[in-house]
C-alpha positions as CSV (number, residue, x, y, z in Angstrom):
1,M,4.3,17.8,46.5
2,E,7.1,16.7,48.7
3,L,4.8,14.2,50.4
4,L,3.6,13.0,47.0
5,R,7.1,12.5,45.7
6,A,8.1,10.6,48.9
7,D,5.1,8.3,48.5
8,G,5.8,7.8,44.8
9,P,7.3,10.3,42.3
10,V,5.9,8.2,39.4
11,R,2.4,7.0,40.1
12,Q,-1.0,6.4,38.5
13,A,-3.6,9.1,38.6
14,I,-7.1,9.7,37.3
15,M,-7.8,13.1,35.7
16,P,-11.1,14.9,36.4
17,R,-12.7,13.7,33.1
18,G,-11.7,10.1,33.7
19,L,-8.5,9.9,31.7
20,R,-6.0,7.4,33.4
21,V,-2.4,8.7,33.4
22,W,1.0,8.2,35.0
23,L,1.9,11.4,36.9
24,V,5.6,12.2,37.3
25,T,6.6,14.7,40.1
26,G,10.3,14.0,40.7
27,Y,12.9,16.1,39.0
28,A,15.2,13.3,37.9
29,D,12.4,11.2,36.4
30,A,10.8,14.3,34.8
31,R,14.0,15.4,33.1
32,S,14.8,11.9,31.9
33,L,11.3,11.2,30.5
34,L,11.0,14.6,28.8
35,A,13.9,13.5,26.5
36,D,13.0,9.8,26.3
37,P,12.2,8.8,22.6
38,R,10.1,5.9,23.9
39,L,7.5,8.5,25.0
40,S,5.7,9.4,21.8
41,K,3.8,12.6,21.1
42,D,2.2,11.6,17.8
43,Y,-1.2,13.2,17.8
44,R,-2.9,10.6,15.6
45,A,-1.9,7.6,17.8
46,A,-2.6,9.7,21.0
47,G,-6.1,10.4,19.7
48,A,-6.9,6.7,19.0
49,L,-5.5,5.7,22.5
50,F,-7.5,8.5,24.1
51,D,-10.7,7.3,22.5
52,R,-10.1,3.6,23.4
53,Q,-9.4,4.5,27.0
54,L,-12.5,6.6,27.5
55,T,-14.6,3.9,25.8
56,A,-13.2,1.3,28.2
57,T,-13.6,3.4,31.4
58,G,-16.8,5.3,30.6
59,G,-15.0,8.6,31.0
60,V,-16.3,11.9,29.7
61,S,-14.8,13.3,26.5
62,S,-12.5,16.3,27.0
63,G,-13.2,17.6,23.5
64,F,-10.0,16.2,22.2
65,T,-9.7,17.5,18.6
66,Q,-7.2,16.9,15.9
67,S,-8.1,19.9,13.8
68,L,-5.3,22.0,15.3
69,A,-3.1,19.2,16.5
70,A,-0.7,18.6,13.5
71,H,2.1,20.7,14.8
72,M,5.6,20.0,16.0
73,L,4.7,19.7,19.7
74,N,2.4,16.8,18.8
75,S,4.8,14.9,16.5
76,D,7.9,12.7,16.7
77,P,10.9,12.6,14.4
78,P,11.2,12.8,11.4
79,D,8.1,15.0,11.2
80,H,9.1,16.9,14.3
81,T,12.5,17.6,12.9
82,R,11.1,18.9,9.6
83,L,8.4,21.1,11.2
84,R,10.7,22.6,13.9
85,K,13.3,23.5,11.3
86,L,10.8,25.8,9.6
87,V,10.5,28.1,12.6
88,N,13.8,27.7,14.4
89,K,15.4,30.7,12.6
90,A,12.7,33.0,13.7
91,F,13.3,32.3,17.4
92,T,17.1,32.1,17.8
93,A,18.6,34.4,20.5
94,R,20.2,36.6,17.8
95,T,16.9,37.0,15.8
96,V,14.9,37.6,18.9
97,A,17.4,40.3,20.1
98,R,16.4,42.4,17.1
99,L,12.9,42.6,18.5
100,R,14.1,44.4,21.7
101,P,13.5,48.0,20.5
102,R,9.9,47.1,19.5
103,I,9.2,45.2,22.7
104,E,10.6,48.2,24.7
105,E,8.3,50.5,22.7
106,I,5.2,48.4,23.3
107,T,6.1,48.1,27.0
108,A,6.5,51.8,27.4
109,G,3.2,52.5,25.7
110,L,1.3,50.1,28.0
111,L,3.0,51.5,31.1
112,D,2.0,55.0,30.0
113,D,-1.6,54.0,30.1
114,M,-1.5,52.5,33.6
115,S,-2.5,54.5,36.7
116,G,-4.3,53.9,40.0
117,T,-5.6,50.4,40.5
118,V,-5.4,48.1,37.4
119,D,-5.6,44.4,36.6
120,L,-1.9,43.8,35.6
121,L,-2.9,40.9,33.4
122,E,-5.5,42.8,31.4
123,A,-3.5,46.1,31.2
124,F,0.0,44.7,30.7
125,A,0.9,41.0,30.9
126,F,-1.6,40.0,28.1
127,P,-1.3,42.9,25.6
128,L,2.5,42.8,25.5
129,P,3.2,39.3,24.3
130,I,0.0,39.0,22.1
131,T,1.0,42.2,20.3
132,V,4.6,41.0,19.8
133,I,3.6,37.5,18.4
134,C,0.8,39.0,16.2
135,E,3.3,41.4,14.7
136,L,5.8,38.7,14.2
137,L,3.3,36.4,12.5
138,G,1.6,39.2,10.6
139,I,-1.8,38.9,12.2
140,P,-4.2,42.0,12.3
141,D,-4.2,43.8,15.6
142,D,-8.0,43.8,15.7
143,D,-8.1,40.0,16.0
144,K,-6.1,39.8,19.3
145,D,-9.2,39.6,21.5
146,D,-10.6,36.7,19.5
147,F,-7.3,34.8,20.0
148,R,-7.4,35.4,23.7
149,S,-10.9,34.0,23.9
150,W,-10.1,30.9,21.8
151,S,-6.8,30.1,23.5
152,G,-8.2,30.6,26.9
153,T,-10.9,28.0,26.2
154,L,-8.5,25.6,24.6
155,V,-6.0,25.5,27.4
156,S,-8.5,25.6,30.3
157,A,-10.7,22.9,31.7
158,S,-13.6,24.0,29.6
159,P,-16.6,21.9,28.6
160,A,-16.1,19.7,25.5
161,E,-18.6,21.7,23.5
162,D,-16.8,24.9,24.2
163,V,-13.5,23.4,23.2
164,D,-15.0,22.1,19.9
165,R,-16.5,25.5,19.2
166,A,-13.3,27.4,19.9
167,S,-11.3,24.9,17.8
168,S,-13.6,25.2,14.9
169,E,-13.8,29.0,15.0
170,M,-10.0,29.3,15.2
171,S,-9.5,26.8,12.4
172,R,-11.8,28.7,10.1
173,Y,-10.1,32.0,10.9
174,L,-6.6,30.6,10.4
175,L,-7.6,29.0,7.0
176,S,-8.9,32.3,5.8
177,L,-5.7,34.1,7.0
178,V,-3.5,31.5,5.1
179,E,-5.5,32.3,1.9
180,A,-5.0,36.0,2.5
181,K,-1.2,35.6,2.9
182,R,-1.0,33.4,-0.1
183,A,-2.7,36.0,-2.2
184,A,-0.8,39.0,-0.7
185,P,2.2,37.9,1.3
186,G,3.9,40.4,3.7
187,D,7.1,40.7,5.5
188,D,6.1,38.3,8.3
189,L,6.6,34.8,9.6
190,L,3.2,33.6,8.5
191,S,3.9,34.7,4.9
192,D,7.2,32.9,5.0
193,L,5.6,29.7,6.2
194,V,2.9,29.9,3.5
195,H,5.7,30.5,0.9
196,V,7.7,27.5,2.1
197,S,4.6,25.3,1.9
198,D,3.9,26.4,-1.6
199,E,7.5,25.4,-2.6
200,G,6.7,21.8,-1.7
201,D,8.5,21.6,1.6
202,K,5.9,19.0,2.7
203,L,4.1,21.5,4.9
204,S,0.4,20.6,4.3
205,E,-2.4,23.1,4.8
206,V,-3.4,21.2,8.0
207,E,0.2,21.4,9.3
208,L,0.4,25.1,8.4
209,V,-2.8,26.0,10.3
210,S,-1.7,23.9,13.2
211,M,1.7,25.5,13.3
212,I,0.2,29.0,13.4
213,F,-2.1,27.9,16.2
214,L,0.8,26.6,18.2
215,L,2.9,29.7,17.7
216,L,0.0,32.0,18.6
217,V,-1.1,30.2,21.7
218,A,2.4,29.3,23.0
219,G,3.7,32.7,22.0
220,H,1.5,34.6,24.4
221,E,-0.1,32.2,27.0
222,T,3.2,31.3,28.6
223,T,4.5,34.8,28.7
224,V,1.3,36.2,30.2
225,N,1.6,33.8,33.0
226,L,5.4,34.2,33.3
227,I,5.0,38.0,33.9
228,G,1.9,37.6,36.1
229,N,3.3,34.9,38.3
230,G,6.7,36.6,38.5
231,V,5.2,39.9,39.6
232,L,3.0,38.3,42.2
233,A,6.1,36.5,43.6
234,L,7.9,39.8,43.9
235,L,4.9,41.5,45.6
236,R,4.6,38.7,48.1
237,H,8.3,38.9,48.9
238,P,9.1,42.6,49.4
239,D,12.7,41.9,50.3
240,Q,13.2,40.3,46.8
241,L,11.5,43.2,45.1
242,A,13.8,45.6,47.0
243,A,16.8,43.6,45.9
244,L,15.7,43.9,42.3
245,R,15.2,47.6,42.6
246,A,18.6,48.0,44.2
247,D,20.3,46.0,41.5
248,P,18.4,45.9,38.1
249,S,21.2,43.6,36.7
250,L,19.5,40.9,38.7
251,V,16.4,40.9,36.4
252,P,17.5,38.1,34.0
253,N,18.4,36.0,37.1
254,A,15.0,36.9,38.6
255,V,13.2,35.7,35.5
256,E,14.9,32.3,35.8
257,E,13.7,32.1,39.4
258,F,10.2,33.1,38.2
259,L,10.3,30.1,35.9
260,R,11.5,27.7,38.5
261,Y,9.4,29.0,41.5
262,E,6.0,29.4,39.8
263,G,6.5,28.6,36.1
264,P,3.8,29.3,33.5
265,V,3.2,25.7,32.6
266,N,1.8,23.3,35.2
267,I,1.8,19.9,33.4
268,A,3.9,19.3,30.2
269,T,1.8,18.4,27.1
270,L,0.7,14.8,26.9
271,R,2.9,11.9,26.0
272,F,2.3,8.2,25.8
273,T,4.6,5.1,26.0
274,A,5.4,3.5,22.7
275,E,6.9,0.6,24.6
276,P,7.4,-0.2,28.3
277,V,9.5,2.4,30.1
278,R,11.2,2.1,33.5
279,A,10.8,5.2,35.6
280,G,11.9,5.4,39.2
281,E,10.7,2.2,40.9
282,V,8.0,1.4,38.4
283,T,7.6,0.2,34.9
284,I,5.0,2.1,32.8
285,P,3.4,-0.3,30.4
286,E,3.2,0.3,26.6
287,G,0.2,2.5,25.6
288,E,-0.1,4.6,28.7
289,F,-0.4,8.3,29.0
290,V,2.3,10.1,30.9
291,M,1.9,13.6,32.5
292,I,5.0,15.3,33.8
293,S,4.5,18.0,36.4
294,L,7.0,20.8,35.6
295,L,5.9,22.7,38.7
296,A,6.5,19.8,41.0
297,A,9.9,18.9,39.4
298,N,11.0,22.5,39.8
299,R,10.3,22.3,43.6
300,D,12.1,19.0,44.1
301,S,14.4,19.3,47.1
302,A,16.6,16.6,45.6
303,R,17.6,19.1,42.9
304,F,17.1,22.5,44.5
305,D,18.1,23.8,47.9
306,E,15.2,25.1,49.8
307,P,12.9,24.8,46.8
308,A,9.9,26.6,48.4
309,R,12.1,29.7,49.0
310,F,11.8,32.5,46.4
311,D,15.2,34.0,45.8
312,V,16.2,36.2,42.9
313,H,19.9,35.6,43.8
314,R,19.5,31.8,43.3
315,P,22.1,30.5,40.7
316,P,20.1,30.1,37.4
317,G,19.8,27.0,35.4
318,G,18.4,23.5,35.8
319,H,14.7,24.2,35.9
320,L,12.4,22.5,33.5
321,A,9.9,25.3,32.9
322,F,10.5,25.3,29.1
323,G,10.8,21.5,29.0
324,H,13.8,19.4,28.0
325,G,15.0,17.4,25.0
326,I,13.8,17.9,21.4
327,H,10.6,19.5,22.5
328,F,12.3,22.3,24.5
329,C,10.3,25.4,23.9
330,V,11.3,27.0,20.7
331,G,10.0,30.4,21.9
332,A,12.1,30.4,25.1
333,P,14.4,33.2,24.0
334,L,11.4,35.5,23.2
335,A,9.6,34.7,26.4
336,R,12.7,35.5,28.4
337,L,13.3,38.8,26.6
338,E,9.7,39.9,27.0
339,A,9.7,39.0,30.7
340,E,13.0,40.8,31.3
341,I,11.9,44.0,29.6
342,A,8.4,43.9,31.2
343,V,9.6,43.4,34.8
344,R,12.5,45.8,34.6
345,R,10.4,48.6,33.2
346,L,7.5,47.9,35.5
347,V,9.7,48.1,38.6
348,E,11.5,51.2,37.3
349,R,8.3,53.0,36.5
350,F,6.3,52.4,39.6
351,G,8.3,52.8,42.8
352,D,5.3,51.9,45.0
353,L,3.9,49.0,43.1
354,R,1.8,46.8,45.4
355,L,-1.1,44.3,45.5
356,A,-4.5,45.8,45.5
357,A,-6.2,42.6,46.9
358,E,-5.5,40.2,49.7
359,P,-3.2,37.4,48.4
360,E,-5.7,34.7,49.6
361,T,-8.4,36.2,47.3
362,L,-6.5,35.7,44.1
363,R,-7.8,32.9,42.0
364,W,-5.7,30.6,39.8
365,R,-7.1,29.5,36.4
366,D,-8.8,26.1,36.1
367,S,-6.3,24.5,33.8
368,T,-4.3,21.3,33.8
369,L,-1.8,22.8,31.3
370,M,-1.2,26.4,32.4
371,R,-0.3,27.9,35.7
372,G,-1.7,31.4,35.8
373,L,-3.9,33.8,37.6
374,E,-7.4,34.9,36.6
375,T,-6.7,38.5,37.6
376,L,-3.9,40.4,39.3
377,P,-5.1,43.7,40.8
378,V,-2.2,46.0,41.6
379,R,-1.8,49.7,42.7
380,V,0.7,51.5,40.4
381,D,0.9,54.9,42.1
């Protein structure tokens, strides 16, 4: 990435399915563009631009679908402002702190069930955040595996027909769930959102379903990878794991280093220029897609000293793992809390935690959006 930045931190690139984009890898440009209002996220205009470009270039459709796209991450003000306001209260640091006892309880139960050699993702990193977000939203526990399958397809480089199928299945399920909450509301965030929409807060049924989709997928995908990537970094750097064991108060700092060093999101969600935008040494014309590499920006030596070095003592702050600007991840406080509890309890419980596979055999998921492992075999004697 350093070589790529030196050659051109803002440059054109062709994605595997033929989409032409501008790729941003430098920290300063990434941070600036993430907050630049001239970069739009309106899903309707993006869809039209996407179709025009593929038609012109003969590219292969990526299964772009708008059935679940009408959420705050794919909108500009004033729609974004209105949509985000509806969920902000559920994810403030104070509100999330109230979830600590339940997160601790879920974590303890999962650790109790682990012994010998296990896939840490399957046994721990996935069930923890999906249980938390499903309980927060009021979604039946039995449906967790369906969500894992659907979201895995939607955020990975899956064939277009698989993306369309997963999108349709998830849309149908969420529509039925909305109807169930409308008929019998509970003490959960989903019921609150349905109630707000019924009071005429301009939250349409499409927006409601899209919002639930976003909260579900973002509420567990990022945290699964945050925990998995973070634990892998510790296991590959025994001195840092030893430092954490010696001083558990370093855990919050370590989580920030996980986010910087090997964050859960590879490329920020798609943006396009609503007008020409100057970035670095180039001007990106109007109507061009822009992809911002959070992983590359967080390893930029112009911003971080020895960026390739993993150090749980590194002063926190400055990384872009949760984005920047008005689209900064609303669930960041929850992800941080879950990761802190998960890593602290895992390290405390298993004094001889170690990899159960050679590091070079581990495989990363085939995804432009997410940065995460397929499996993480560990020994938890």
